[in-house]
N, C-alpha and C positions, 0 to 999 in steps of 0.2 A: 172465593176469588173475587167476586164483585165487591165485597166489603174491602178487600185489600186494595183494589184499584181505586175505590173512593177515597180510601186513606191516603194514597199516593197523591191523588188530585188535590186533596185538602192540604197536604204538606207543601205541595208546589205553590199553591195560592198563598199559604201562610208565609212561605219563604219570600215570596215576592213582596208581600206587604210589610214583613218584618225588616226587610233590607231597604225599604223606602225607595224602591226602584220607580223610575218615572212611568207615567201612564203609557207612553208610546212603547216602552219596552214590555210592559205587562200585556199590551194588546198584541205585540209581536209574538210573545211566548204563547199566548192562547191561539193566535192564528196559526202558529207553527204546529200546535197540537192538531188542529183541524187539517192542516196540510199533510201531516203524517198519516192521519186516519184515511184521508182521501187517496194518498199514494198507496197505502196497503189495500184499499178496496180495488184500485185499478189493477193491482197485481193478483187479484182473484181471491183475496181473503174474505172470510165471513165477517159481517159487521162487528160481532163481539171480539173476534180475534184481532181485527184491524185496530179496534180501540185499545184492546189490552196491550198489544205490542207498542203502540204509540205512547201509552202512558208509562210503560216500563222504560222506554228509551229516554223519556224526560225525567224519570224518577231520580236519576242520579244527581239532579240539580240540588235536591235537598241535602244529600250526603256531602256534596262539595261545599255547600254553604256552612254546614255544621263543622266540616274540617277546617274551613277558613277561620271560623270563630274560635275553635280550639287552638289552632296553631298560633294565633295572635297573642294568646295568653301564656304560651310556653317560653322557658328560657332559651337562649341561643343554642346551647348544646343539645337540648332536647329537640329543638326544631330541626337541627342538623341531623340528628339521629332519625327523626321522622322522615326527613327528605331522603336520606340514604336508604332507609327501609323501603320507602315508596319506590325509589329508583331501582332497587334490586328486584322488587315485585314486577315493575314494568318491563325490565329487561328479561326476566324469567318468563313472562307472558309472551315474549317475541323472541324465541330461541334462534330462529333463522337470522333475523337482523343482528342479534347480539353476536352470534358466531362469526358472521361475515365481518362485522366491525372490529371485533377483537383480533381476528386472524390478520386482517389488513394492518391494524395498528401494531401487532406483534412483529410482523415482517419489517416495518419501518423502524421500530424501536430496537429490535434485535440486531438488525444490520448496523444501525448507528452505534449501538453499544459495543458491538464487536470491533468495529473500525476505531472507535474512540479508545478502546482498551489498548490497541496498538499505538495510536498516536500519543496517548498518555504515557505509556511505558517508554517510548522512544524519544519523544520530544519534550514532554512537560515534566515528567517525574525526575527529580534530581538523580544524578548518578550515585550508585550505592557506596559512596566513600564519605567519610566525615568532612563536612564543609566542602562539598564538591565544587561550589561556586568559586573557590579560590584556586582551582586547578586550571592551568593554562598550558597550551602547546607553545613552545618557543621554537620558531622557524628561522632558518636562513633562506632568503629568497635570492635566487640566481639572477644574473643580469637580464635574462629573458622573461623574468616574472614568475618562474616556477618555484613553488615552496618545497624546500628539500630539508634534509637533516643536517647534522653537525659532524665534524670530525672531532675525535676525542680531545686533541690538543686545543682546538677552538673552545670546546666545552669547558676545559679546565681554566682557560683564560676568563671565560664568562663567569665561572663560579668564583674566581678570585676577585673580580671587579664588581660583583653583584651586591646590591644592598636592598633590592625590592622583593626578592624571593626568599622565603625562609628555607627552602630546600630546592635543589635542582637535581634531576636524575635523567638517565637515558637508557634506552633499550633497543634491541633489534632482534628480529625473529629468524629462526632457521630450524632445521630438523637434524637430529643425530640418531645414531643407532645404539640401542641399549642392548647389551649382551651380558651373559653370565647368569641370567635368571630365566631359564627355559629357552624357548625359541627367541631368536633376535627379533626385535621390533623397532620401528621408528617412533620417536617421541617428539612432540612439539617443544622446542626449547627457546628460551630467550636469554641472550647475553645482556646483562644489565650492569649499571653502576650500583654500588652497595646502598646508595641513598634512596633507591626506588621505593622500598617498603615504608620508609619514614615520610616520603612525599605523600603517599596514599594513606598514611596513618593506620597501617595494618600490621598485626603481629602474628607470628606463627601459632598454630594450635599445639604443635609439638616441637620441641627443640628451640633453636634460636634463629634470628635473622642474620644477615651478613654484617660483619664488623667492618669498619673503614679500612682496616689493613687487608681485608680479603680482596679489595680492589687494587692493590698495588702489585706491580710486576714481581714475580718470584714467590708470591704468597702460595700457601697450600691450596690444592685443587678441591674446592668444596662446592656443593650444590644444594638447592632446596627443592623439595617435591611439592607438587600440588596434592591436595587431599584426595582428589579423584584417582590420581595415579597410585598414591599410597594405599588407598583402600581397594582399588580395583586390581592392581597387579601384585601387591605385596601383602594383601589381606589385613591392612591396618595394623601391622605388627609394630609396636613402639620400639622394638629393637633395631629398627631400620636406622635410627639415629646413631651415628658413629660407624655404620657399616659402609662398605665400599661397593660401588657399581662401576660398570665400564661403559663409557660413551665414546663411540668411534674408537674402541680399543684403548682409550685412555682411562685411567683409574681416577675416580672422584669419591669424596667422602660426603655422605648425606648429613647435613647439620640441622635441618628443620623441615617442617611441613606447613604450608600455607593453607588457609581455609578454601573450600571449594569455590566460594563466591568471588574470590579475588583473581584477576588477571589484568595484564596491562591492556588498557582499553583499545589501543590502536592496532593490536595484533589480531589478525582475522580469526585464527584458530585458538581455542582455549589453551593457555600455557600448561605444560605438564612438569617442566623442570626449568629452574632459574640458575644461571651460571654467572659468576663475576667475570667482567670483561677480560682481565689479563689471562684467566685460565681457559678461555674459550679457544678450542682448537681451530675454528674458522676465522673469527674476527679479532682474536688476540694479536696476530701479526699486523693488523691495520692500525694499531694504536699509535705508532710513531709518525703516521702520515697526516699532515695537516690538510691536505687538499681534498681528502674524501668527505662526502656529505652523506653519511650513512646511518648515523645515530638519531633516533627519534627522541627529542628532549621534552620533558614536562617539568613544570615548576609549580610550587605552591606559593601563591602571592601572600605577602604579609597583610593582615586585616586592615591596617591603617593606610595602605598605600593606594594612591589614585592611579588610573590608567595614564594620566598625563605624566606622572612621575616615572611610570614604567617605560613609556615611549622615550622620554628624555634620556633616561639612563642607558637604555638599549642602543640608542643612537650614538651615545658616547662610547659605549663598548665597541660598537661597529667601527667607529672612526679610529679607535685604537688598533683594532685588528687590521684595518686597511693600511694604517701608518706603519705598523711593525711587519706585517706579512702581506705585502701588496700583491705578490704573484698569486697567492691562493685566495685572496679576499676582495680584490678590486672589483667594484661593480656590485658587490653583494649587499644585502640589507638584512636587518634583524626584525622580525615581526612576531606578534603574539595573537593568539585566538583562544577563546574559551574552549576547554576540552570537550564539553558536551556539544557545543556548536560545530566543532570540527568533525565530530563523529556522525552527526546527522546532516551534514551539509548537502550530501548527494541524494538524500531521500526525503528531506523536509517538504519540498514542494510537491512531490508525488503523493505523500501521505496526506497532506492538506487538500489536495485536489480530490482524493478519494473520500475524505471526510466531507468535503463540500458536496460531492456527488451523492453520497448516501443521505446527506441532509435534504437534498431535493427529492429523493425517493420518499422520505418521510412527509415532506410538504404535499406531495401528490397523494400519499395515503390519507393525510388529513383532509384534503380537498374531497376525496372520495367519500369519506365518512360524513363530512359536512353535507354533501349532496344527499346521502341517505337520511340524515337527520332532517334536512329541509323537507324531503318527501314525507317523512314520518310526522313532522310538525303539522303538515297540511291535513293529514288524516286526524290529527288531534285538535284541530282548530276549534271545534265546538267545546270540547272539554276546557281548553285554555280560556276561550272567550267567556264561558259561563263563570269560571273562577274570577276573571277580571270584573265581570259585571256584579258578582256577589261580594266584591269588596277586596279581593286580593290585589296588592300593589304590584306594579309592573316589575319592580326589583325582586319582589317575593317570587313571582313566576319565573323570572330569569334564574334566580338561585336554585329553584326546584329543578329546572331543566338542566342547569349546569351540574347539579349533583348527579344527574344520570350520566352525563358525559364524563364526570370525574370517575365514576364507577367504571365506565368503559375504558378510560385511560389507565386506571389501576389494573384492571384485568389484562389489558393489552401490554402494560408494562411488565406484569409478572410473566406473561407468556413470552414476551420479548426477551427478558433476562434469561429465561430457559433456553431460548434459541441462541442467545449470545454466548452462553457457556459452550454450546456445540460449535458455534461459529469461531470462537477464539481458538479452540483446539485445531480446527481445520486451518485457520489463518496461520497459526504458528508453524504448522507443518509445511505451508506453502510459501512462507516468507523467503525472499531471496537473502543471500548472505549479506548484502549491502545494508539491510535494516538491522541496526545494533539491538542486541537482546540482552544487555547487561542487567536491566530490570526485568523480572519475569512478567510476561504478558498474560494477564489473568483478569477475571472480573472480581476486583477487590472492592473494599468499602467505597473508595473514591468513585470507581466506575459505577457501583450500584447507586451512589448518590446522583451521578450523571443520568442514569436511567430513570430514577425517580423524578428528577427535575424535567427530563424530557417528556415523561408521561404527563406530568402536570401541564407543561406548556402545550403539549399536543392536544390534550383534552380541552384546554381553554381555546386553542386555536381553531379546532374543528367544532366546538360546541357553542362558542359565543354568538356567531352570526345566526345560526338556526334558532338559538334561544331568543335573540332580540326580535327576529322576524315573528317567532311564535307568540311572543309577548304582546305583539301589536294586534293579535286576533280580535275581531269584533264579532260579538255574539249576534248582533242584529244582522250583520252581513252574512254570518254563517247560517243563521236560521232561515234566511231568504233563499239559500241554495236548495235546490230540489232534492227530494228524497234522502235523506240522511247523508248525502255526499257533500263533503267539505270542500269548499272552493279553495283555489290557490291564487294568491294575489299576483299581479303583474310583476311586482318587485321580487317576489319569491321565485317566479319563473326566471326572471333575469338573473337573479343570484345563482341559481342552479346552472344556468347556461354559462355564466361567467366562470364559475368554478370548473366546469368541464373544459372550457377553452383554456383556462389557466393550466389544467393538468396536461393538455396537449402541448402547451408552450414549454412547460418544465421538462416534459418527456423529450421534446425536441432538443433542448439544451443537452441533456444526457446522451441522447442518440448521436448528436453531432460530435460531441466529445469522444464517445466510444468509437464512432466511425473514423474520426481523424486518427486516433491511436491505433486502430486496427489497420488502416491503410499504411500508416507509418511503420508499423511493425512488419507488415508483409513486405514493404519495400526494403526493410532492414534485412529480412531473411533472404531477399532476392540478391543482395549484394554479393558480388564475387569477392571472397576473402583473399584471393590471389594464390591459393593453394587448394589441392584436392582434399576432400574430407571423407569421401567414400572409401571404405576398406582400410582406412588408416587407423592404426592403434598405437598407443604410447605407454611407456612405463618408465619410472625413475629408479635409478640405482645410484646410491651414494657410497663413497669409499671413505673408510675411517683414515684420518690423517696419520695415525701412528703406524699403521701397517703399510699404507700407501702414502708415502710422505713426499714423493718427487713427481714432477710432471712426467717423467719417463715411466713410472709405475702406473700413472693414471692412463697414459696413452697405451701402454702395453695391455692393460686390462680391457680397455674399450676395443682394441684390435682383436684380441682373443674372443671377446664376447660376440662381436659381429661375425667373426669367422665361424664360431660354433652355431650361432643363430641361423646363419645362411645354410648350414647343413640340415636344419630342421625343415621338414616338408611344409611348403606354403610361405616361406620367409626369405625368398631369394633377394627381395628388395628391402633392405633395412639400413638404418643410419643412426648416428648419435647427434645430438644437438643440444645446446643450452644457450638461451631459453627457447621454449617452443611457442609459436604464436597462440595468443588467447588464453594460454594456460598458466604461464609462469611469470607474468608481468614482463618488464623489459629492463635492459641494461643500457642506460643512456650515457654515452661518453662524449667528451669534447675531443675535437680533432683539429689539426691544421692541415692546409694544403700546401705541400712543398712547392716553393717557387712563387707563391702569392704573397702580397704584403701582409704583415701581421695585423690582426684586428686590434681595435682599441680596447682598453681595459673593461669597458662596459659592454662589449660585444662577445659573442661566443658561438662557435659552430659546434653543433651536437648532432649525433645520430645514434639510433639504437644498434647495439652491438650483439652479434650472434656468432658463436663458434660451432662449426658443423663439420661432419665428415664428408668425404667426396660424393657419396651417393645421395646426400640429403636432397638436392634439388630435383633429382630424378624421382625419388620416393614421394616427395610432396607435390610434384607437378608444377614447380615454380619455373617459368620459362627463362632460358638464356637469350637475352636480346642482342648482345654483341660480345665479342671477345670469346674467352673460353671459360669453362667451369673448373673447379678444383679436380685434381687427379693425383696419381702417384708421384708426380714431380714435385708436389708441394708437401715436402717432408720437414722434419725437425731441423735438418741441417741445410736446407735450401733457402734461397732468398725469401724474405717475407713478402706475402702477396695478400690481396684482398679483392672481394667482389663488392660492388655497390648496387643499390637499388635505383630504379628509374627515377624516383623522386629525388634522391641525392644528386644524381647527374643533372636533373632538370634545375634544381635550386642553385647548385654551386658551380656547375660548369656551363650551363645555358647551352649556347650553340657550339661549344668546344667538344672535342672528342676526349673523353676522360681516360680511355685506354692508354696505359703507359705512364700516366701521371702518378704521383705518390701522395699518400695520406700519412700523417704522423699521429699516432695515438697508441695508447697502452692500457691494458686492464690492470688496475691496482692489485698487488703492490708492484707489478712490473713497470719499469719506466717506458715512456713513449718510444716507439721505433718507427722507422719509415717503411711503409708497405706499398708495393706497386699494385695499381689497379689493373687486373687482368680481364675483367668482364663486367657487364651490366645485366642484372637480372630483373624480373618483373617485380612490381610493388606488392607488398603483403600488408594486410591490415593486422598487425601483430598485437595491438593493445585492445581494440574494440572494433566491432563491425561498423559502428556508427561513426568512427573517427577516420578521417582521410588518411591514406598511407603516408607515413612520414619517411624521412631519409633513414636508410639502414645501411650498415656495412657488415659483411661477413668475412670471417677469417677461417682458415683450415683448422680443424680440430687438432691435427698433427702439430701445428705450430702454436696452438693456444689451448692445450688440454685443461680440463677441470677435474677436481676430485669427485668424479661421478657425473653423470649426465642423463638425459632422457633418450631412451631408445625409441626411434620412430620406425614403424614397419608397415608395409602393405601386406595385409593378412588375407588369405583366401580361406582360412578356417575359422574366422570369427573371433570374438573377444575371448570366449572360453578356451579355444585352442591356443591363442596367443598367450593367455595367462599361464596355462600349463607349460608351454614351451619356454617362456622367459624365465619362469621360476626354476624350471629344471636346469636350464642352461647356466643361470647365475649360481645355483647350488653346486653345479659341477666345477665351478671356478673357486667359489668360497662359500662354505655352508653357513657362515655367519652374516652374510649380506642379505638383508630383506629387500624385496622388490615392492615399491609403493606406487600409488597414483596410477594404477593401471586403468586405462579408459580408451574408448573409441573417440576419434576426433569429432564425430557427430555429437557425442555427449559433451565434449568440451565446448563445441560451438553453441549448443543449447544452453549450457551453463553461463556462457558469456552474455546471453540476452535474457537471463532469468528475471532481472528486475523489470525490463520492458514487457516481458510476457505477463508477469504478475499484475502490473498495473493495468494492462490492456484487458486481461481476462476479467479482472475484478470490476472495472468500469463497464465493460460489456455486460456483465451480470446485472449490475445496477440499472443499466439502460433498458435491459429486457424487462426487469421488474417494473420500471417506470412505464414502459409501453403497455404492459398487461394492465397496470392500474389505470392508465389513461383510457385504454379501450373499455375497461369495465365502467369507468365514469361516463363515457359517451353512451355506452349501452344502457346504463341506468337512466340517464336523462331522456333518451329517446323512448325507452320502454315506458317511463312514467308519463311522458308527453302523449304517447299513443293511448295509454289507459285513460288519461284525462280528456282526450278528444274522441272518445268512443262514440258519443252521441253525434258529434260533428261529422265524423267519418261515416257513420251510418246514414246521416242525412245526405251526404255527398253521393254515397253509393245509390241511395234510393232515388236521387235526382238524376242518375245516369252516369256518374263518374266511373271511368274504367279502372281496372286493377293497376295497369301501368301508371295511370295518373296518380292514384293513391300512393303507389310505391315511390314514384318521383317526388311527391310532396314530402313524404317522410324522409327520403334520402337527401333532399335539398336541405332540410333542417340539419341533418347530420353533417353534410359538407359545409354548411355555414359555420357550425361550431368548429369544424376542422380548420377552415380558412382563418377564422379569428385567432385560433391557437397558433397557426403558422405565422400570421402577421405579427403576433407577439413573440413568437419563438425565434424567428430569423434574427432580429437585432440582438435579442438576448444571447443566442448561440454565438454570434459573431463576437460579442463582448466577452463571453466566458471562454471562448476558444483561445483568446490571446494569452490566457494563463497557461496554456499548454504549449506555447510556441517553442520553448526550450526543450520540450520532451519529444518533439516531432522530428522525423528524419526524412529529408527530401519531399516534404509536402508543406503547403502553406496553411496557416491557421484558418484562413478564409477560403479553403478549397471549395470551388463551386460544385464539383462532382459530388462531394460528400453532402453538401447542403441540399442539392437537388434530389439525391438518392433518399435522404432522410425524409424530405418533404413528401415525396411520392409514397414512401413506405407508410408514413403517418396517415396520409389520405386513404390509402388502401385499407389500413387497419381500421380507421374510423368508419369507412363504408361497410366493412364486414361486421363491425360492432353494431352499426345501425340497421343492417340488413335483416337481422332476426326480428326485431320489433316491426320493421317495415312489412315483412312477410305476414306477421300476425295481423297487421292492420288491413292488408288487402283481403284477409279471410273473414273479416267481420260480417256477421249476418245483420242486414239493416233492421229487421224486426227486433232482434235481441238488443241491438244498439240503442234503438229508441226506447226500450224499456230499461236500459242500463242505469243502475243506481250509482 
């Protein structure tokens, strides 16, 4: 053993002389050997043991020198392999550090990858149609600035005068009842012009597409199936081509099957059947009316055409329409918008905010790992300084350390991608209907590339600063530190504190954003929708036009349905209405006030139109403010009447009494008629909770029936009891009528705020992650500070410092970091919250309550994170502290 120690001593001295180290360093190294021996003797070691341990601790110098000489002669790839091999060994020797760093990084990269997969599929990836960048929405804009659809006759004029679009097509969605194949069921149908499939450049997988003559009046009734309907309900039988089906009791011939991936992008529900416009039982009768704006038009732009040419031509077409058909088109404009842009317009900002938020989480994670690496670099100061003194260039040391962080980044990236696969499945299930999913949301090659790039950037981000600090290590300074304990420079301490404060600032940005959205969402839920939601249940029943072809039959069915439903236990209060608030969109109609001067061509009075039975207001709890409600006097043969909302009375009648005045309007294709206002009812938020109540006008269902309606009932037996009762009642009237969209009003209310709930929940989750990471960073900094100040604390205790004084000293450092973080976080939060302004409801983006609450919460969390190491500090034994190495 003695010979071995002599050999080590000889190699150390040979290394010193072979490297031509200056005399001062040689003296320092020999002095340090003596210091180590003295330190070991003070610790109670025997002289031989003290010398043996000191020599072993310095013996690694020779190995480092030989490694440096070897690496300088190796090619770059072999050097890189050596670096990576050494990095894996170092990380394997520190499993605790490696596990914490990889898990932290995996959370950040996994969350970013999952959110990016949604953003990529919805916003960045082209739509799944050939040359989708050529697809544009063509809109008619009303005089009040609302983008709407087209009438069929206006569309035909546009088609004849068009030279900039290679194809133009239109569609509108509805639902029809399919019978004749087992139990009747409702299918999502689209009435289209035959050019739709050529606009999207898609071909059937079986059969044929529509011919131009299929779109002409009097043509044979033909339909095309979707692949999902064909395989799901008809077993994929190719004999379906040429066979007949019944839609709303009308017979249609199936001529083709479209691939499952295709559907008209602007239709909320996946299409199952396509019908040419003239053959459609619902919208076919609307074709001769020029004034309706109900068709959604899409065009494929010619490749060589510029947007300036498009605008010039559409302006010319619009001028022709106004000139020839002034009554229907005066004040209207024609505009275009990219198809993809229109689909994501309402969700783009929310998705980008979520992507930015999860990016901040990754920054906090990187700052956390950088703090760990700085602490670890301090403990490796002697190793790095010896390398530098023995000839390793600073760049070489930085590269070695960055190879370790690259390995961490790679491991974190792999774990993050695994988390992202799980996260994408969860996100897909939680996404609100407003987020388009035409492209599948998945972790594909592009998203994997994003995760790899993110791993490399993250590893460089959290590894570069610690590597640069570590590369500055000075062996002479390190050797002067007592007992094997490596010193930490003031710059390194400041860097760790800055990183911890930065984590607090970033966490504050996310917490303020989440707090604002959470308060906004709570305010939204507290809004009074204007009607009762408790114990209200709804169901839709549609009537086939062949069997129920006249308003008289529609009204007869609804009267009999309500009469039989009233006989069911628990349903004494029920009504029919169309549309129902928050569930069925709205019907916006223009109207005139009889006796008032006509408006100019560029002005328009509009209100949302609802047809209801007499019991509707009592069932829904909508108050009658003046006049009377509908009753048995308001029948088919009696004078036409209407109720108006408080908002309509306020906007159009101001200080006048509207009772007895008349409105002139009509639901197409019926012509406008005069209706006497018999009452004013309370306002209802019929389109969205976050929208102010607009003007509404109600008409008696007896005077304006529909081929089917929504049954609204106050149920004391719950949804299951209502479902059984309504299906049994409808079947007793007509066994071929399905009942659809059965729901509680509370469910409808929840669905109407699904997008707001999604972004609030997700941003709150990211904020909690950020808070935990920031608290971990504070804990790490204070814990390390306490460990480095053990001797100082021991001396303070030995000199009489009390435990509360030690606790206060440590917590003061904690609060100092928290205050610095808040000082940086407040202006950053105010700047970032401006991006949320359009997402907030009844709350300011600079809401002081949210800022103060978040600041107090962050300080509390910081104190809790610093309290654990502070408690450890007050328990330090002075004698052990003075012997602390």
